[in-house]
C-alpha positions as CSV (number, residue, x, y, z in Angstrom):
1,M,-53.0,-110.0,-15.0
2,H,-55.5,-110.0,-17.9
3,H,-54.3,-111.4,-21.3
4,P,-56.0,-110.7,-24.7
5,R,-58.3,-113.5,-25.8
6,R,-56.4,-115.6,-28.4
7,P,-58.0,-116.9,-31.6
8,I,-57.5,-120.6,-30.5
9,A,-59.6,-119.8,-27.4
10,M,-62.4,-118.4,-29.5
11,L,-62.4,-121.6,-31.7
12,V,-62.5,-123.8,-28.6
13,A,-65.4,-121.8,-27.2
14,L,-67.4,-122.0,-30.5
15,F,-66.8,-125.7,-30.7
16,T,-68.0,-126.2,-27.1
17,I,-71.2,-124.2,-27.8
18,T,-71.9,-126.2,-30.9
19,L,-71.5,-129.5,-29.0
20,A,-73.9,-128.2,-26.3
21,L,-76.5,-127.3,-28.9
22,L,-76.2,-130.7,-30.6
23,A,-76.6,-132.4,-27.3
24,G,-79.7,-130.5,-26.5
25,C,-78.2,-128.8,-23.5
26,S,-79.2,-125.3,-24.3
27,S,-82.0,-123.6,-22.5
28,P,-84.5,-121.3,-24.3
29,S,-85.0,-119.3,-21.1
30,N,-82.7,-116.9,-19.4
31,T,-81.7,-119.2,-16.6
32,P,-78.3,-118.8,-14.8
33,T,-75.4,-120.3,-16.6
34,Q,-73.5,-120.8,-13.3
35,D,-74.3,-123.5,-10.8
36,T,-76.4,-121.8,-8.1
37,S,-77.9,-124.7,-6.3
38,S,-76.5,-126.4,-3.2
39,D,-76.7,-129.9,-4.9
40,S,-74.8,-128.9,-8.0
41,Q,-78.0,-129.0,-10.2
42,Q,-79.0,-126.1,-12.3
43,S,-81.9,-124.0,-10.9
44,S,-85.1,-124.0,-12.9
45,Q,-86.0,-120.5,-11.6
46,P,-85.0,-117.3,-13.4
47,A,-82.1,-115.4,-11.8
48,S,-83.1,-112.5,-9.6
49,T,-81.8,-109.1,-10.5
50,P,-78.7,-108.5,-8.3
51,A,-78.9,-105.6,-5.9
52,P,-76.7,-102.6,-6.9
53,K,-73.3,-102.6,-5.4
54,P,-72.7,-100.1,-2.6
55,R,-70.9,-97.0,-3.8
56,D,-67.2,-97.0,-2.9
57,P,-66.7,-94.0,-0.5
58,S,-63.8,-92.8,-2.7
59,D,-66.4,-92.3,-5.5
60,A,-68.3,-89.8,-3.4
61,A,-67.3,-86.2,-3.9
62,P,-69.2,-83.0,-4.9
63,S,-68.0,-83.4,-8.6
64,I,-69.4,-86.9,-8.6
65,T,-72.4,-87.2,-6.2
66,G,-73.4,-83.5,-6.3
67,T,-76.2,-82.2,-4.1
68,L,-76.9,-84.4,-1.1
69,S,-80.2,-85.3,0.4
70,V,-81.7,-87.5,3.1
71,K,-84.2,-90.3,2.5
72,G,-85.1,-92.7,5.3
73,T,-81.8,-93.5,7.1
74,Q,-79.7,-92.8,4.1
75,L,-77.6,-89.9,2.8
76,L,-78.0,-89.8,-0.9
77,G,-76.2,-88.3,-3.9
78,D,-78.0,-86.5,-6.7
79,D,-78.4,-89.9,-8.5
80,G,-80.5,-91.2,-5.6
81,Q,-77.8,-93.7,-4.5
82,P,-76.4,-93.9,-0.9
83,V,-73.4,-91.8,-0.2
84,Q,-71.0,-92.4,2.7
85,L,-68.8,-89.5,3.7
86,R,-65.5,-90.2,5.5
87,G,-63.0,-87.6,6.6
88,V,-61.6,-85.5,9.3
89,S,-62.4,-82.7,11.7
90,T,-60.3,-79.7,12.5
91,H,-59.6,-78.9,16.1
92,G,-60.8,-75.5,17.3
93,L,-60.2,-73.1,14.5
94,A,-59.1,-70.4,17.0
95,W,-56.2,-72.7,18.1
96,F,-55.2,-74.8,15.1
97,S,-56.1,-72.8,12.0
98,Q,-52.8,-73.6,10.3
99,Y,-54.3,-76.9,8.9
100,V,-57.0,-74.9,7.0
101,N,-55.0,-74.5,3.8
102,Q,-55.4,-75.4,0.2
103,P,-52.4,-77.8,-0.3
104,F,-53.5,-79.9,2.7
105,F,-57.1,-80.0,1.7
106,H,-56.1,-81.2,-1.8
107,Q,-54.0,-83.8,0.0
108,L,-56.9,-84.9,2.1
109,R,-58.9,-85.6,-1.1
110,Q,-56.2,-87.0,-3.4
111,D,-53.9,-88.9,-1.0
112,W,-55.9,-89.6,2.1
113,N,-59.1,-90.7,0.3
114,A,-61.2,-88.3,2.4
115,N,-64.3,-86.8,0.9
116,V,-65.4,-84.5,3.8
117,V,-63.7,-82.0,6.2
118,R,-65.4,-80.6,9.3
119,L,-64.6,-77.0,10.4
120,A,-65.0,-76.9,14.2
121,L,-66.0,-73.4,15.4
122,Y,-65.9,-73.4,19.2
123,T,-68.6,-71.2,20.7
124,A,-67.2,-70.9,24.2
125,D,-63.8,-71.4,25.9
126,S,-60.8,-69.2,25.2
127,G,-61.1,-67.7,21.7
128,G,-64.7,-69.0,21.3
129,Y,-67.0,-67.2,18.9
130,C,-69.4,-66.4,21.7
131,T,-66.8,-65.5,24.3
132,D,-63.6,-63.5,23.6
133,G,-62.9,-64.7,20.1
134,D,-62.4,-62.4,17.1
135,R,-65.7,-63.0,15.3
136,A,-64.6,-61.5,12.0
137,K,-61.4,-63.6,11.9
138,L,-63.3,-66.8,12.9
139,T,-66.0,-66.2,10.2
140,Q,-63.2,-65.6,7.7
141,L,-61.6,-68.9,8.7
142,I,-64.9,-70.7,8.1
143,E,-65.3,-69.0,4.7
144,D,-61.6,-69.8,3.8
145,G,-62.2,-73.4,4.8
146,I,-65.4,-73.7,2.6
147,D,-63.6,-72.2,-0.4
148,Q,-60.6,-74.5,0.0
149,A,-62.8,-77.5,0.5
150,T,-64.8,-76.6,-2.6
151,N,-61.6,-76.2,-4.6
152,A,-60.4,-79.6,-3.4
153,D,-63.7,-81.4,-4.3
154,L,-64.6,-82.0,-0.7
155,Y,-67.8,-81.8,1.2
156,V,-67.5,-79.4,4.1
157,I,-69.3,-79.4,7.5
158,V,-69.7,-76.0,9.3
159,D,-69.7,-77.1,12.9
160,W,-71.2,-74.9,15.7
161,H,-69.1,-76.5,18.3
162,I,-70.9,-76.1,21.6
163,L,-69.2,-78.0,24.4
164,S,-68.5,-76.3,27.7
165,D,-71.6,-74.1,27.2
166,N,-73.7,-77.3,27.5
167,N,-77.0,-76.0,26.1
168,P,-77.3,-74.7,22.6
169,L,-80.1,-72.3,23.7
170,T,-77.4,-70.3,25.6
171,H,-76.1,-68.8,22.4
172,V,-79.1,-69.3,20.0
173,D,-79.0,-65.7,18.7
174,D,-75.3,-65.9,17.9
175,A,-75.9,-69.2,16.1
176,K,-78.6,-67.5,14.0
177,T,-76.2,-64.8,13.1
178,L,-73.4,-67.1,12.1
179,F,-75.5,-69.5,10.1
180,S,-77.4,-66.7,8.4
181,T,-74.1,-65.1,7.3
182,I,-72.7,-68.4,5.9
183,A,-75.9,-69.7,4.3
184,E,-76.6,-66.4,2.6
185,K,-73.1,-66.1,1.2
186,Y,-73.0,-69.7,0.0
187,A,-76.7,-70.1,-0.9
188,H,-75.8,-71.7,-4.2
189,S,-73.1,-74.0,-2.9
190,T,-74.0,-77.7,-2.9
191,N,-71.2,-79.2,-0.9
192,I,-71.9,-77.5,2.5
193,I,-73.4,-79.4,5.5
194,Y,-74.5,-77.4,8.5
195,E,-74.0,-78.9,12.0
196,I,-75.9,-76.7,14.3
197,C,-75.0,-78.1,17.8
198,N,-71.9,-80.3,18.3
199,E,-72.5,-81.9,21.7
200,P,-75.4,-80.8,23.9
201,N,-74.5,-82.0,27.4
202,G,-75.1,-81.4,31.1
203,D,-78.8,-81.2,31.9
204,T,-79.7,-80.3,28.3
205,T,-82.8,-82.2,27.2
206,W,-83.9,-83.3,23.8
207,N,-86.8,-80.8,24.0
208,D,-84.1,-78.1,24.6
209,V,-82.3,-79.2,21.4
210,K,-85.6,-79.3,19.5
211,N,-86.5,-75.8,20.6
212,Y,-83.1,-74.6,19.5
213,A,-83.2,-76.5,16.2
214,N,-86.7,-75.1,15.4
215,Q,-85.3,-71.6,15.6
216,V,-82.0,-72.1,13.8
217,I,-83.0,-74.4,11.0
218,P,-85.4,-71.9,9.4
219,V,-82.6,-69.3,9.3
220,I,-80.5,-71.7,7.2
221,R,-83.4,-72.8,5.1
222,Q,-84.2,-69.2,4.2
223,H,-81.0,-69.2,2.1
224,A,-80.2,-72.9,1.6
225,P,-83.6,-74.6,1.4
226,N,-82.2,-78.0,0.6
227,A,-79.0,-78.2,2.5
228,V,-78.4,-81.2,4.8
229,I,-78.4,-80.2,8.4
230,L,-76.9,-82.2,11.3
231,V,-78.4,-82.0,14.8
232,G,-76.7,-83.0,17.9
233,T,-78.3,-85.1,20.7
234,P,-78.1,-84.9,24.5
235,N,-75.3,-86.4,26.5
236,W,-72.5,-85.4,24.2
237,S,-74.5,-86.6,21.1
238,Q,-75.1,-90.1,22.4
239,R,-78.9,-90.1,22.8
240,A,-79.9,-91.0,19.3
241,D,-82.7,-93.0,20.9
242,E,-84.4,-89.8,22.1
243,A,-84.2,-88.3,18.7
244,A,-85.7,-91.5,17.2
245,A,-88.6,-91.3,19.5
246,S,-89.3,-87.6,18.7
247,P,-87.7,-86.5,15.5
248,L,-87.8,-83.0,14.0
249,D,-90.3,-82.0,11.4
250,F,-87.9,-81.0,8.6
251,D,-86.6,-82.6,5.5
252,N,-82.9,-83.3,4.9
253,I,-82.1,-83.6,8.6
254,M,-79.6,-86.1,10.1
255,Y,-78.8,-86.7,13.8
256,T,-75.3,-87.0,15.2
257,L,-73.9,-89.7,17.3
258,H,-70.3,-89.3,18.7
259,F,-68.1,-91.9,20.2
260,Y,-64.6,-92.5,21.5
261,A,-63.8,-96.1,21.0
262,A,-62.0,-96.9,24.3
263,T,-64.9,-95.5,26.3
264,H,-68.0,-96.1,24.2
265,Q,-68.4,-99.7,23.2
266,Q,-71.1,-102.2,22.6
267,D,-73.9,-100.4,24.5
268,L,-73.5,-97.3,22.3
269,R,-73.2,-99.4,19.2
270,D,-76.5,-101.0,20.1
271,T,-78.0,-97.6,20.5
272,L,-76.9,-96.6,17.0
273,S,-78.2,-99.9,15.5
274,A,-81.5,-99.6,17.3
275,A,-82.0,-95.9,16.2
276,N,-81.0,-96.9,12.6
277,K,-83.5,-99.7,12.7
278,A,-86.2,-97.3,13.9
279,G,-85.6,-95.2,10.8
280,L,-83.4,-92.4,12.2
281,P,-80.8,-91.0,9.8
282,I,-77.5,-90.9,11.7
283,F,-74.2,-89.1,10.9
284,V,-71.2,-89.7,13.1
285,S,-69.7,-86.2,12.8
286,E,-67.0,-86.8,15.4
287,F,-65.2,-89.9,16.8
288,G,-61.9,-90.9,18.1
289,I,-60.3,-94.3,18.9
290,C,-59.0,-93.3,22.3
291,D,-61.0,-92.6,25.5
292,A,-63.6,-89.8,25.7
293,S,-61.0,-87.4,27.2
294,G,-59.2,-87.3,23.9
295,S,-56.2,-89.0,25.5
296,G,-55.5,-92.3,27.2
297,T,-55.4,-95.7,25.7
298,I,-56.3,-96.5,22.1
299,D,-58.7,-99.4,21.6
300,Y,-58.2,-100.7,18.1
301,A,-60.6,-103.6,18.5
302,S,-63.5,-101.3,19.5
303,A,-62.5,-98.8,16.8
304,N,-62.6,-101.5,14.1
305,A,-66.0,-102.8,15.4
306,W,-67.4,-99.3,15.1
307,V,-66.1,-98.9,11.5
308,D,-67.5,-102.3,10.6
309,L,-70.9,-101.3,11.9
310,M,-70.9,-97.8,10.2
311,D,-69.7,-99.3,6.9
312,S,-72.4,-101.9,7.0
313,L,-75.1,-99.2,7.4
314,D,-73.5,-96.7,5.0
315,I,-73.2,-94.2,8.0
316,S,-70.8,-91.3,7.4
317,Y,-68.0,-90.7,9.9
318,V,-65.5,-87.9,10.7
319,C,-62.4,-88.4,12.8
320,W,-61.3,-85.9,15.5
321,N,-58.8,-84.1,15.1
322,L,-56.4,-82.2,12.8
323,S,-53.7,-81.1,15.3
324,N,-50.3,-81.9,16.7
325,K,-51.6,-81.5,20.2
326,N,-50.0,-83.8,22.7
327,E,-53.0,-86.1,23.0
328,A,-54.1,-89.5,21.6
329,A,-56.9,-88.0,19.5
330,A,-54.5,-85.7,17.6
331,L,-53.8,-87.0,14.1
332,F,-50.2,-85.7,13.9
333,K,-47.2,-86.3,16.1
334,P,-46.5,-83.5,18.6
335,D,-43.1,-82.8,17.0
336,C,-44.6,-82.5,13.5
337,T,-44.7,-78.8,12.5
338,K,-45.8,-79.3,8.9
339,T,-49.1,-78.0,7.7
340,S,-49.3,-80.0,4.4
341,D,-47.4,-82.6,2.4
342,F,-47.6,-85.1,5.3
343,T,-46.2,-88.6,5.1
344,T,-47.2,-91.5,7.3
345,D,-44.1,-90.9,9.4
346,D,-45.8,-87.6,10.5
347,L,-48.9,-89.4,11.8
348,S,-49.8,-90.3,15.4
349,A,-51.1,-93.8,16.2
350,E,-54.7,-92.6,15.6
351,G,-53.6,-90.8,12.4
352,L,-52.0,-93.9,11.0
353,W,-55.0,-96.0,11.9
354,L,-57.2,-93.5,10.1
355,W,-55.0,-93.4,7.1
356,E,-55.2,-97.2,6.8
357,T,-58.9,-97.2,7.4
358,L,-59.5,-94.7,4.6
359,H,-57.4,-96.8,2.3
360,G,-58.8,-100.1,3.4
């Protein structure tokens, strides 16, 4: 607890300074007043200017850090300082849309310490945008999510969630349609991040992804010329090394790396570190602390090692997923039917870990 300085303390301080001056101990230069040498002798060199403290992630929000940009490996706020986004991803909007609501998005920002939410729009599978889904309804869910995130002072990721369709080129025309619609409507919004291909997989190559990105990015740029865009990498967004060897020729681009802590451990952490060292801007737009199936055992040690690494590099990360599905990657317990006003008692093991991580 801090106490007010008392008058007697001021007199003692003045007396001490006077004695020091009389004893010839003052220094005319701006040398440090604290002992900075290993042998307890005062350094004769001027103190160096300390590096600015990293921004606390809780201090990153659209109302504070404004329009985002990318420079080198870093995501930056409009003040030019690094920004780290930390938050959560929805599950497929066609299946778990109930969590896209204003009270919960406010809770994410105010109580969970999240500053970003990811809206996962599945392209294939049952209810997918490019299969048998209701496109008008799904597009409206994306727009509702953007509006609610904006009202809650959250950044928001519009995620074109390719998965079982493997190669983003399969539905490139549909991607152009969706991203053109959203980018045109929200051309002046500064809190939207566009994720154009969740997890390219199967036999998809980095050249395939580049071909796709070179078609989709200009569609977004036509309406949102400075928006940050996330690009997935092959093998379920694990080949950041391939992107580092042949990056795209656009500004404000980041490349995604996804992990599930019980499956992906030191080898993939080394891939992330090497790509970062090579100058690749990385955004972990999806991760879990169980195995890659979304279920199975939780590996807390590996999860914490991942967080330590990402925090050390100011890499943003988004946890999968907002649902009460009976799987380890769901953030809510299966018997929790709430859609807002959650307590820690409603959280799954992963949900509780995330809560503690965001408050750590």
